N, C-alpha and C positions, 0 to 999 in steps of 0.2 A: 507514576511518572516514568518517562524514558529520558535519559540524559546521555549525551555524548560530550566528552570533556577533553579539550586540547588534543583532539585526535588527528593523526596523520597516517597516511598509507602510501607506501612506495613500491614500485616495481623496478628493481635494479637501483639506479641512481635517480630515477624520475619519480617525483612525488605527485601522485594522483589526487591526493587530498592533503591540505596543510592547515593545522591549527583550527580545526572545526569544533566549536562548542555550541550546544543548544539544549534547551529543555523542552520536552513535549508533555503537555498536560492532558488529563482526561477531558472528555466532552468537546474535543476539538479535532478537526480534520486538517492536517498539515500536508502541503504539497511542495515537492522539491522540483524546481524548474531550472532551466539553463540550457545553453547550446550543447551540441555534441562535444564530448571530451571535457565537459565542465566538472565531472566527478559525481554525477547524480547516482548512477548505478553502483559506484564504489561506496558512496555513503550508505545506500540502501543495504549493501552487503554487510557493512559494519553494524548497522542497526539490527539486521536480521540474524547476526552472528554467523553468517556464512564466511566472513573474513575476520581476522583479528587485527586490530590497528597496530602499526609498528610503534607508534607513540600514542599516549593518551588512554582514555578509559571509556567504557560503556556501562551504564547502570540501568537495570530494570527495577522499578518499584523501590528506588532508593538503595538498592543493593548492587555492589559491583559484580559484573558478570563473571561467573565461574565457567570457563569454556569446556570443562569436563562434564557439565550438567545440562547439555543441550536438550536431552530428553525431558528433563523437568520443565524447562522453559516452554517446550512445545505444547504443554497443557494449557497455556494461556497466551501464547504468541503464535500467530499464524502468518504465513507468507504466500502471497499469490503473485506469480510472475505473469508476463505477457502471454506465454504459451507453456502449458504443462503437457508433456508428451506422455500418452498412454498408448502403447503399441500392441496391446492384445485386447480382445473383446471383454468388456465389463458392462454390466447394466448400470444405468444412471444411479440407482439407489446404492449400488456397491461402491461407486466412486464417492458419493457423499459420505458413506460410512468410513472411507479411508481417513476422513478428518478425525474420527474417533480413535484411530489406532493408538495414539499416545496414552489413551485412557484405559485400555484393557490389554491383557496379554494373550489370551487364547480365544475367547469369544465375547462378543458385545453383551453388555448387561441390558436389562430392561430400560434403564435410563438412556443408554446409548441409542437404542432403537427409537425411543420416544423423541429424543433430540433430533435425530435424522428425519423422522416423520414430520416434525414441526417445521424444520428448515425447508424440506421439500415442499410443504404446503405454502410456506411464506414466499418461496421463490416461484410458485406456480409451476412446479415440475411434476405434478401428479399425473398428468396425461401421458408422460413418457418416462416414468420412473423405471419401467421394465425395458426401455429401449437400449439397444447397444450404443454405448457412448460414441463409438467410432462412426456411427451413421448420422450424428448430429451436425448441424451447421456450426460455423465458427462462433456465432453469437450464442447459440444454445450451449455449446461446450463451455464457454466462459461463464454462463449462468450456473452450470453444474459445478464448475470449479470454485465459483464463489460460494455456492452452497456447501461445498466440502470444507472450505476454510472457516465458514460460519459455524458449522457443526463442531469444528475443532476447538473453538474458543467460545462456545455458546454460553457457558457459565463462567462468570468472572471468578478469579481466585478469592480465597477467603480474605486476603489482604491485598490491596493494590488494584491494578487495572488489567484488563485484557488488552492485547496489543495486536492490531491488524496492520500488516505491512503490504503495500500494493506496488509492485514494480512494473510500471507501464502496462497496467491491466486492460486498457481500452484501445491500444494502438492498432490492433487488428480488427476492431469492430466498426460497423457502419455507424452513421451519426445517431440513428434511433437507439441502437443498443448502447452507445456511449452515454446518452442522457439517461436511459433506463438504469444502467449500471450505477452511475453516480447518485441517482435518487435512492437506489437500494442501499448504497454505502451510507448515505445520510440517515436513513431510517435505522441503521444499526448503531448509530452513535448515541451514547448516553454518558452519564457521570462516571461509569466504570470502564469506559472504552477510550483508547487512543488510536487514531487512524493516521498513518503516514503513507503518502503515495508519491511516486515519481510520475510526473505528467509532462508531456511535450506540448499539449495544446494550451496556450496561455489564456485563451478566452474561457475555456472550461475551468482552468485553475482560478481565474479571476472571479468566477461566479460560484464556485463550489467549495473553495478553501476557506478555512477560518484564518489560517496564517500560511504564508509562503516563504520558503527559503530559496533565494535566487543564487545559484552557484555560478562561478566563472573562473576558469583556469585553476580548478582545485581549491578555490577559496570561497568563503561565504561573502558574497558581494553585498547582499541586502536581505533583510528578513522583517516580518511583521505583517500588518494588514495588507490584503491583496492590492487594494487601490494605491497604497503607498509604495509597495515593492515593485509592482508592475506599472510604474509611471513611464511615460514616454521617454523621460531622461534616462532612466535606468535601462530600459530596453535598447535605446540607442547605444548606450555605453557597452552593453554586454553582447548584443546581437548585431551591432552596426547597421541597424535599420531604423528608419524614422517612422514612428507610429503616432496616431492620435487616439485619444480615449473618448468613446461615445457612450451615451446613456440611452437605453431603450426600455421603457417601462421600468421594471425592477432589475434589469440586467445591464451589465457593462460590456463593451466590446472594444477591442483594439483593431484598428485598421491601418494598414500600411499606406503611407502617402507617396510611395514610389512605385 
């Protein structure tokens, strides 16, 4: 389990997050939504240990975070941002192997190599595993980066869950890659896995999240099942736009009426 408890984060005298508490359980995909400036990325930084809350606490697997042990957490917690810059030539398989860096000191073990091979095959990257990463398209690069974080936490810890944190991972992808990416995320989910993502697209969140956290002005405005949280009333209150909810086959969609 991941838990954030009574957390707040400020820059100067301005509180970007206030009194945030939530528990994240295995086998669920949580999505953090809200307008610009709501505190989504700030919350993700607290959950990923990139920032330390000014008040409150963060827990991984029922243990309070020790911020001097980030290397230890990286063996079962991985973070994928919208864009990860690599400025020098690397083969695709070398980028995927970067995910195993927390698990070895000098050279990868046989297990590290086998995990990377398995992930490359799972992500259908075999045909360009020797390609220069910098020559890939944006969608291909994101697939490789996703393979990297999967290899990082491929094996769950002996106790507790592996944790995958995604900070706006599909914002730069076209619609085909967006759906493909989220389907791969769902395939990775199991009883030993917690997935938390920041997502701007409310329709994708509505159909791919198990639970949604809707932030507004640094506070948790609503949380729970997607259909309850992303109600027309809540969206009107947070985004100041009037929406209606439509059902098409097994999917739900929000459409603006203005």
